[in-house]
Structures are given as structure tokens and as C-alpha cells.
N, CA, C and O atoms as a GROMACS GRO file, in nm:
protein
  364
    1UNK      N    1   2.233  -3.220  16.280
    1UNK     CA    2   2.265  -3.082  16.309
    1UNK      C    3   2.198  -3.044  16.441
    1UNK      O    4   2.077  -3.059  16.456
    2UNK      N    5   2.275  -2.994  16.535
    2UNK     CA    6   2.224  -2.960  16.667
    2UNK      C    7   2.147  -2.828  16.662
    2UNK      O    8   2.183  -2.736  16.589
    3UNK      N    9   2.042  -2.822  16.741
    3UNK     CA   10   1.962  -2.701  16.745
    3UNK      C   11   2.033  -2.596  16.830
    3UNK      O   12   2.085  -2.626  16.937
    4UNK      N   13   2.035  -2.475  16.782
    4UNK     CA   14   2.101  -2.366  16.850
    4UNK      C   15   2.019  -2.323  16.972
    4UNK      O   16   1.896  -2.327  16.968
    5UNK      N   17   2.086  -2.282  17.080
    5UNK     CA   18   2.011  -2.235  17.196
    5UNK      C   19   1.959  -2.092  17.178
    5UNK      O   20   1.894  -2.038  17.267
    6UNK      N   21   1.986  -2.033  17.063
    6UNK     CA   22   1.948  -1.894  17.040
    6UNK      C   23   1.830  -1.886  16.944
    6UNK      O   24   1.818  -1.967  16.852
    7UNK      N   25   1.742  -1.787  16.965
    7UNK     CA   26   1.636  -1.765  16.866
    7UNK      C   27   1.694  -1.708  16.737
    7UNK      O   28   1.809  -1.665  16.732
    8UNK      N   29   1.612  -1.709  16.633
    8UNK     CA   30   1.660  -1.670  16.501
    8UNK      C   31   1.716  -1.528  16.498
    8UNK      O   32   1.819  -1.503  16.435
    9UNK      N   33   1.650  -1.435  16.565
    9UNK     CA   34   1.698  -1.296  16.563
    9UNK      C   35   1.833  -1.282  16.632
    9UNK      O   36   1.918  -1.205  16.588
   10UNK      N   37   1.853  -1.358  16.740
   10UNK     CA   38   1.980  -1.352  16.811
   10UNK      C   39   2.091  -1.418  16.728
   10UNK      O   40   2.205  -1.371  16.729
   11UNK      N   41   2.058  -1.526  16.657
   11UNK     CA   42   2.158  -1.589  16.570
   11UNK      C   43   2.204  -1.492  16.462
   11UNK      O   44   2.323  -1.486  16.429
   12UNK      N   45   2.110  -1.416  16.408
   12UNK     CA   46   2.145  -1.317  16.306
   12UNK      C   47   2.237  -1.211  16.366
   12UNK      O   48   2.336  -1.171  16.303
   13UNK      N   49   2.205  -1.165  16.486
   13UNK     CA   50   2.287  -1.065  16.552
   13UNK      C   51   2.428  -1.119  16.576
   13UNK      O   52   2.527  -1.048  16.553
   14UNK      N   53   2.438  -1.242  16.621
   14UNK     CA   54   2.570  -1.303  16.646
   14UNK      C   55   2.649  -1.311  16.516
   14UNK      O   56   2.768  -1.280  16.513
   15UNK      N   57   2.582  -1.354  16.409
   15UNK     CA   58   2.650  -1.366  16.280
   15UNK      C   59   2.704  -1.230  16.235
   15UNK      O   60   2.817  -1.222  16.186
   16UNK      N   61   2.626  -1.125  16.252
   16UNK     CA   62   2.671  -0.991  16.212
   16UNK      C   63   2.786  -0.942  16.300
   16UNK      O   64   2.880  -0.880  16.251
   17UNK      N   65   2.778  -0.968  16.430
   17UNK     CA   66   2.884  -0.926  16.522
   17UNK      C   67   3.014  -0.999  16.493
   17UNK      O   68   3.122  -0.940  16.497
   18UNK      N   69   3.004  -1.129  16.464
   18UNK     CA   70   3.124  -1.205  16.430
   18UNK      C   71   3.188  -1.151  16.303
   18UNK      O   72   3.310  -1.141  16.295
   19UNK      N   73   3.108  -1.116  16.205
   19UNK     CA   74   3.162  -1.060  16.081
   19UNK      C   75   3.230  -0.927  16.108
   19UNK      O   76   3.337  -0.898  16.053
   20UNK      N   77   3.168  -0.845  16.194
   20UNK     CA   78   3.229  -0.716  16.229
   20UNK      C   79   3.362  -0.736  16.298
   20UNK      O   80   3.460  -0.668  16.267
   21UNK      N   81   3.367  -0.831  16.393
   21UNK     CA   82   3.492  -0.860  16.465
   21UNK      C   83   3.600  -0.906  16.368
   21UNK      O   84   3.715  -0.862  16.376
   22UNK      N   85   3.565  -0.994  16.277
   22UNK     CA   86   3.664  -1.047  16.182
   22UNK      C   87   3.715  -0.939  16.087
   22UNK      O   88   3.830  -0.943  16.044
   23UNK      N   89   3.629  -0.842  16.054
   23UNK     CA   90   3.673  -0.732  15.966
   23UNK      C   91   3.766  -0.638  16.039
   23UNK      O   92   3.867  -0.594  15.983
   24UNK      N   93   3.733  -0.605  16.165
   24UNK     CA   94   3.803  -0.500  16.236
   24UNK      C   95   3.931  -0.547  16.307
   24UNK      O   96   4.027  -0.471  16.320
   25UNK      N   97   3.932  -0.673  16.352
   25UNK     CA   98   4.046  -0.722  16.430
   25UNK      C   99   4.132  -0.812  16.342
   25UNK      O  100   4.082  -0.906  16.279
   26UNK      N  101   4.262  -0.783  16.339
   26UNK     CA  102   4.351  -0.860  16.252
   26UNK      C  103   4.406  -0.985  16.318
   26UNK      O  104   4.426  -1.086  16.251
   27UNK      N  105   4.430  -0.982  16.449
   27UNK     CA  106   4.486  -1.099  16.518
   27UNK      C  107   4.383  -1.208  16.536
   27UNK      O  108   4.273  -1.184  16.585
   28UNK      N  109   4.420  -1.330  16.496
   28UNK     CA  110   4.327  -1.443  16.505
   28UNK      C  111   4.294  -1.475  16.650
   28UNK      O  112   4.180  -1.505  16.683
   29UNK      N  113   4.396  -1.469  16.738
   29UNK     CA  114   4.372  -1.497  16.880
   29UNK      C  115   4.276  -1.394  16.940
   29UNK      O  116   4.186  -1.429  17.016
   30UNK      N  117   4.296  -1.267  16.904
   30UNK     CA  118   4.208  -1.161  16.954
   30UNK      C  119   4.066  -1.180  16.901
   30UNK      O  120   3.969  -1.156  16.973
   31UNK      N  121   4.054  -1.223  16.775
   31UNK     CA  122   3.922  -1.249  16.717
   31UNK      C  123   3.849  -1.357  16.797
   31UNK      O  124   3.733  -1.342  16.832
   32UNK      N  125   3.920  -1.468  16.825
   32UNK     CA  126   3.860  -1.578  16.899
   32UNK      C  127   3.818  -1.533  17.039
   32UNK      O  128   3.711  -1.571  17.088
   33UNK      N  129   3.901  -1.452  17.103
   33UNK     CA  130   3.868  -1.402  17.237
   33UNK      C  131   3.740  -1.318  17.233
   33UNK      O  132   3.651  -1.335  17.316
   34UNK      N  133   3.733  -1.228  17.136
   34UNK     CA  134   3.615  -1.141  17.127
   34UNK      C  135   3.488  -1.220  17.092
   34UNK      O  136   3.381  -1.190  17.143
   35UNK      N  137   3.501  -1.320  17.006
   35UNK     CA  138   3.385  -1.402  16.970
   35UNK      C  139   3.341  -1.485  17.090
   35UNK      O  140   3.221  -1.498  17.114
   36UNK      N  141   3.436  -1.541  17.165
   36UNK     CA  142   3.401  -1.615  17.286
   36UNK      C  143   3.332  -1.525  17.387
   36UNK      O  144   3.235  -1.564  17.452
   37UNK      N  145   3.383  -1.403  17.400
   37UNK     CA  146   3.322  -1.306  17.492
   37UNK      C  147   3.179  -1.274  17.448
   37UNK      O  148   3.089  -1.261  17.531
   38UNK      N  149   3.159  -1.262  17.318
   38UNK     CA  150   3.026  -1.236  17.264
   38UNK      C  151   2.929  -1.347  17.303
   38UNK      O  152   2.818  -1.321  17.348
   39UNK      N  153   2.973  -1.473  17.287
   39UNK     CA  154   2.888  -1.587  17.322
   39UNK      C  155   2.860  -1.591  17.472
   39UNK      O  156   2.747  -1.619  17.513
   40UNK      N  157   2.961  -1.564  17.555
   40UNK     CA  158   2.939  -1.570  17.699
   40UNK      C  159   2.843  -1.462  17.745
   40UNK      O  160   2.769  -1.482  17.841
   41UNK      N  161   2.844  -1.348  17.678
   41UNK     CA  162   2.750  -1.240  17.714
   41UNK      C  163   2.608  -1.275  17.673
   41UNK      O  164   2.513  -1.241  17.743
   42UNK      N  165   2.592  -1.341  17.560
   42UNK     CA  166   2.459  -1.368  17.507
   42UNK      C  167   2.397  -1.498  17.557
   42UNK      O  168   2.275  -1.512  17.556
   43UNK      N  169   2.477  -1.593  17.601
   43UNK     CA  170   2.424  -1.723  17.642
   43UNK      C  171   2.327  -1.714  17.760
   43UNK      O  172   2.222  -1.778  17.755
   44UNK      N  173   2.357  -1.638  17.867
   44UNK     CA  174   2.259  -1.628  17.976
   44UNK      C  175   2.126  -1.567  17.930
   44UNK      O  176   2.020  -1.606  17.979
   45UNK      N  177   2.131  -1.473  17.838
   45UNK     CA  178   2.009  -1.412  17.787
   45UNK      C  179   1.925  -1.514  17.712
   45UNK      O  180   1.802  -1.515  17.723
   46UNK      N  181   1.991  -1.600  17.636
   46UNK     CA  182   1.918  -1.702  17.560
   46UNK      C  183   1.853  -1.802  17.656
   46UNK      O  184   1.741  -1.846  17.631
   47UNK      N  185   1.921  -1.837  17.763
   47UNK     CA  186   1.863  -1.930  17.861
   47UNK      C  187   1.741  -1.868  17.927
   47UNK      O  188   1.641  -1.936  17.948
   48UNK      N  189   1.747  -1.739  17.961
   48UNK     CA  190   1.634  -1.671  18.022
   48UNK      C  191   1.514  -1.670  17.928
   48UNK      O  192   1.401  -1.692  17.971
   49UNK      N  193   1.539  -1.646  17.800
   49UNK     CA  194   1.430  -1.643  17.702
   49UNK      C  195   1.369  -1.781  17.685
   49UNK      O  196   1.248  -1.793  17.667
   50UNK      N  197   1.451  -1.886  17.691
   50UNK     CA  198   1.399  -2.023  17.678
   50UNK      C  199   1.313  -2.058  17.798
   50UNK      O  200   1.209  -2.122  17.784
   51UNK      N  201   1.355  -2.016  17.918
   51UNK     CA  202   1.281  -2.048  18.039
   51UNK      C  203   1.150  -1.971  18.046
   51UNK      O  204   1.050  -2.021  18.097
   52UNK      N  205   1.151  -1.850  17.994
   52UNK     CA  206   1.032  -1.768  17.996
   52UNK      C  207   0.931  -1.827  17.900
   52UNK      O  208   0.960  -1.838  17.780
   53UNK      N  209   0.814  -1.865  17.948
   53UNK     CA  210   0.718  -1.927  17.856
   53UNK      C  211   0.666  -1.826  17.756
   53UNK      O  212   0.650  -1.707  17.786
   54UNK      N  213   0.641  -1.875  17.639
   54UNK     CA  214   0.582  -1.790  17.536
   54UNK      C  215   0.439  -1.760  17.577
   54UNK      O  216   0.391  -1.810  17.679
   55UNK      N  217   0.373  -1.683  17.500
   55UNK     CA  218   0.234  -1.648  17.530
   55UNK      C  219   0.154  -1.775  17.552
   55UNK      O  220   0.141  -1.858  17.463
   56UNK      N  221   0.101  -1.789  17.674
   56UNK     CA  222   0.030  -1.912  17.707
   56UNK      C  223  -0.119  -1.902  17.674
   56UNK      O  224  -0.196  -1.991  17.711
   57UNK      N  225  -0.159  -1.797  17.605
   57UNK     CA  226  -0.300  -1.781  17.574
   57UNK      C  227  -0.349  -1.888  17.477
   57UNK      O  228  -0.468  -1.919  17.476
   58UNK      N  229  -0.261  -1.944  17.397
   58UNK     CA  230  -0.303  -2.039  17.296
   58UNK      C  231  -0.294  -2.184  17.339
   58UNK      O  232  -0.335  -2.273  17.264
   59UNK      N  233  -0.241  -2.211  17.458
   59UNK     CA  234  -0.228  -2.350  17.500
   59UNK      C  235  -0.365  -2.407  17.533
   59UNK      O  236  -0.453  -2.334  17.578
   60UNK      N  237  -0.385  -2.536  17.511
   60UNK     CA  238  -0.517  -2.595  17.538
   60UNK      C  239  -0.561  -2.578  17.682
   60UNK      O  240  -0.680  -2.556  17.708
   61UNK      N  241  -0.468  -2.589  17.778
   61UNK     CA  242  -0.506  -2.572  17.918
   61UNK      C  243  -0.558  -2.432  17.943
   61UNK      O  244  -0.657  -2.413  18.014
   62UNK      N  245  -0.490  -2.334  17.885
   62UNK     CA  246  -0.529  -2.194  17.906
   62UNK      C  247  -0.665  -2.167  17.841
   62UNK      O  248  -0.747  -2.094  17.897
   63UNK      N  249  -0.689  -2.225  17.724
   63UNK     CA  250  -0.818  -2.205  17.658
   63UNK      C  251  -0.931  -2.266  17.739
   63UNK      O  252  -1.039  -2.207  17.751
   64UNK      N  253  -0.907  -2.386  17.797
   64UNK     CA  254  -1.009  -2.449  17.881
   64UNK      C  255  -1.037  -2.362  18.003
   64UNK      O  256  -1.152  -2.345  18.044
   65UNK      N  257  -0.930  -2.309  18.061
   65UNK     CA  258  -0.944  -2.223  18.179
   65UNK      C  259  -1.028  -2.100  18.146
   65UNK      O  260  -1.117  -2.063  18.222
   66UNK      N  261  -0.998  -2.037  18.033
   66UNK     CA  262  -1.074  -1.919  17.992
   66UNK      C  263  -1.220  -1.953  17.968
   66UNK      O  264  -1.309  -1.875  18.002
   67UNK      N  265  -1.246  -2.071  17.908
   67UNK     CA  266  -1.382  -2.112  17.879
   67UNK      C  267  -1.461  -2.133  18.008
   67UNK      O  268  -1.577  -2.093  18.016
   68UNK      N  269  -1.400  -2.196  18.108
   68UNK     CA  270  -1.471  -2.218  18.234
   68UNK      C  271  -1.498  -2.087  18.305
   68UNK      O  272  -1.604  -2.071  18.366
   69UNK      N  273  -1.405  -1.994  18.299
   69UNK     CA  274  -1.426  -1.864  18.362
   69UNK      C  275  -1.541  -1.791  18.293
   69UNK      O  276  -1.625  -1.728  18.359
   70UNK      N  277  -1.545  -1.798  18.161
   70UNK     CA  278  -1.652  -1.732  18.087
   70UNK      C  279  -1.787  -1.796  18.120
   70UNK      O  280  -1.886  -1.724  18.134
   71UNK      N  281  -1.793  -1.928  18.133
   71UNK     CA  282  -1.918  -1.996  18.167
   71UNK      C  283  -1.966  -1.955  18.306
   71UNK      O  284  -2.085  -1.935  18.327
   72UNK      N  285  -1.872  -1.944  18.399
   72UNK     CA  286  -1.909  -1.903  18.535
   72UNK      C  287  -1.965  -1.762  18.536
   72UNK      O  288  -2.059  -1.733  18.610
   73UNK      N  289  -1.908  -1.674  18.456
   73UNK     CA  290  -1.959  -1.537  18.449
   73UNK      C  291  -2.101  -1.535  18.396
   73UNK      O  292  -2.186  -1.460  18.444
   74UNK      N  293  -2.127  -1.619  18.297
   74UNK     CA  294  -2.260  -1.626  18.238
   74UNK      C  295  -2.359  -1.678  18.342
   74UNK      O  296  -2.472  -1.629  18.350
   75UNK      N  297  -2.320  -1.777  18.420
   75UNK     CA  298  -2.407  -1.834  18.523
   75UNK      C  299  -2.436  -1.733  18.632
   75UNK      O  300  -2.549  -1.726  18.681
   76UNK      N  301  -2.337  -1.654  18.670
   76UNK     CA  302  -2.352  -1.558  18.778
   76UNK      C  303  -2.433  -1.436  18.736
   76UNK      O  304  -2.497  -1.373  18.820
   77UNK      N  305  -2.431  -1.402  18.610
   77UNK     CA  306  -2.501  -1.282  18.563
   77UNK      C  307  -2.652  -1.302  18.579
   77UNK      O  308  -2.705  -1.407  18.542
   78UNK      N  309  -2.721  -1.201  18.635
   78UNK     CA  310  -2.866  -1.213  18.650
   78UNK      C  311  -2.934  -1.209  18.513
   78UNK      O  312  -2.889  -1.141  18.420
   79UNK      N  313  -3.042  -1.282  18.505
   79UNK     CA  314  -3.115  -1.285  18.378
   79UNK      C  315  -3.191  -1.154  18.362
   79UNK      O  316  -3.256  -1.107  18.455
   80UNK      N  317  -3.181  -1.098  18.246
   80UNK     CA  318  -3.251  -0.973  18.218
   80UNK      C  319  -3.385  -1.007  18.154
   80UNK      O  320  -3.392  -1.083  18.057
   81UNK      N  321  -3.489  -0.949  18.209
   81UNK     CA  322  -3.621  -0.973  18.153
   81UNK      C  323  -3.643  -0.868  18.044
   81UNK      O  324  -3.628  -0.748  18.067
   82UNK      N  325  -3.677  -0.916  17.929
   82UNK     CA  326  -3.701  -0.824  17.819
   82UNK      C  327  -3.849  -0.823  17.786
   82UNK      O  328  -3.919  -0.924  17.795
   83UNK      N  329  -3.895  -0.706  17.749
   83UNK     CA  330  -4.034  -0.690  17.710
   83UNK      C  331  -4.049  -0.726  17.565
   83UNK      O  332  -3.967  -0.690  17.480
   84UNK      N  333  -4.155  -0.799  17.538
   84UNK     CA  334  -4.184  -0.833  17.399
   84UNK      C  335  -4.281  -0.730  17.348
   84UNK      O  336  -4.393  -0.718  17.399
   85UNK      N  337  -4.239  -0.655  17.248
   85UNK     CA  338  -4.324  -0.552  17.192
   85UNK      C  339  -4.370  -0.598  17.056
   85UNK      O  340  -4.290  -0.632  16.969
   86UNK      N  341  -4.501  -0.600  17.039
   86UNK     CA  342  -4.556  -0.644  16.912
   86UNK      C  343  -4.566  -0.526  16.818
   86UNK      O  344  -4.598  -0.414  16.858
   87UNK      N  345  -4.540  -0.554  16.694
   87UNK     CA  346  -4.547  -0.449  16.593
   87UNK      C  347  -4.694  -0.421  16.564
   87UNK      O  348  -4.778  -0.512  16.567
   88UNK      N  349  -4.727  -0.293  16.536
   88UNK     CA  350  -4.866  -0.261  16.506
   88UNK      C  351  -4.909  -0.328  16.375
   88UNK      O  352  -4.831  -0.346  16.282
   89UNK      N  353  -5.037  -0.364  16.372
   89UNK     CA  354  -5.091  -0.431  16.255
   89UNK      C  355  -5.111  -0.332  16.144
   89UNK      O  356  -5.153  -0.219  16.167
   90UNK      N  357  -5.081  -0.374  16.023
   90UNK     CA  358  -5.101  -0.289  15.907
   90UNK      C  359  -5.242  -0.310  15.854
   90UNK      O  360  -5.294  -0.422  15.856
   91UNK      N  361  -5.303  -0.206  15.808
   91UNK     CA  362  -5.439  -0.215  15.756
   91UNK      C  363  -5.440  -0.221  15.605
   91UNK      O  364  -5.547  -0.230  15.545
   0.00000   0.00000   0.00000
């Protein structure tokens, strides 16, 4: 079974639109024309979504990049000197 070029939500939309076309239009040729038109309108959108990378925050390269940036920030930050305060002795 070939994988569809459309995401799941778009496949659902196509299925609903095809059902609507088949209910409303009686001519089989007209139905095929409208369904073909539906696919031609949606196919470029599906290609754009495939080309657009998903959130790259979770990729290993991106995580390594974030880690190195965080380490550099820690190195650049000046060390804060803290005073050590001793608690008073109880009698």
C-alpha cells in the first residue's frame, strides 16, 4: 500500500469533500472532474507541508546545538561571590 502524500487531517478533509461531491452531483463525469480539481488544488499544499521541516527542536543536532550554546553562556557568565553566613550558636 503506497503512502499518501497528504497528512491525516488533509486525507480526512478530502474524504469528506469527495462524499459531498458524490451526494450533490449526479453526473459521474462531473463528479470525476470535481474530485480531480480537488486533488489538484490540494496537492501543492501537501508538497509545501512536506518540504517544511517539522519542529526541529527535538532533533539530536538541534539538542547538541542548544547544549553548546547553554555551556557557552555558563562560561561567559561572571562568577558571583557569595557570602557564607554562619548560623548563631544555640545555648
